[in-house]
C-alpha positions, 0 to 999 in steps of 0.5 A, a space after each residue: 436365577 436371581 438378579 440384583 442392582 446395588 445402590 447407595 440410595 435406599 429409596 428407589 421405588 422404580 428403576 428407569 432406563 438411563 444411559 451410562 454416565 461415562 460411555 465405554 468403547 463398545 464392539 460394533 453393533 453393541 453401542 446400544 449398551 451405552 444407551 438407556 438401560 436398567 442394569 443388573 448382576 446375577 447372584 454368582 457375580 454380585 460381589 463385583 458391586 459390594 463396594 462404595 460406588 466410586 471405589 476402583 477395583 479389579 476382580 478376577 476368577 477362573 474361566 474354563 480355559 484358565 491355566 491351572 498354574 494361573 488359577 492356583 497362583 492368583 486364586 488358591 482355594 478361592 473362587 474369585 479375588 477382589 483387589 482394592 487400594 488401601 485408601 478405600 478400606 475404611 470406606 469399604 468397612 463403614 459404608 452402607 449399600 442397598 441390594 435391590 432384587 430385580 424380577 428376571 422378566 424383561 432382562 437380557 443376558 449379556 453373556 459377560 460377567 453376569 451382567 443383564 440389562 432391561 430396556 424398560 422400567 423395572 420395579 424391584 421386588 425387595 431391598 436389603 441393606 448391607 453393612 460392613 461390606 468388607 465382611 461380605 466377600 469370604 462367605 461368597 468364596 471371594 478373597 478381598 485383597 488390599 494393595 497400595 496400588 492397582 497399577 501393578 495388576 495391569 498385567 492380569 489382563 494378559 493372563 487366562 483368567 477373567 479380569 474385570 476392572 471397575 472405576 479404574 479411573 479413580 485408582 491411584 496412578 492408573 493413567 
């Protein structure tokens, strides 16, 4: 298993635990996830962070219980799909991000969309610079879909697919 952290900062020597910038509503007993942590994503889900930091996006993939009709309708032959608004496409193709590979020791699996957390300082093992983010999805089996607005996709949360929304507060007309 490989774990990564993505950043626009090319000079991170160590990741210090810090609270999230904007706390989320957490299930009872999981409020600690808003506290000081170092976050990482596993290799299977790294496509979720191949975006400029503030880019709103909706990501989906099939779960074991996903209905075949929904899988075919929304994914076709792809293993996952990533939706972004058209206004972000230029930044997606022009921005550079850095993928830091993290040691696995000390990380706890959240059993949620490939996310892992550490409660201590983490020294990355390697940094890789990624250019042309728009070209990173297809090799991972992820279809990048550009839409005028993410808002019409709100109904995806009522399907049997796994749906993740990131930075949706920055989406046009999200409310």
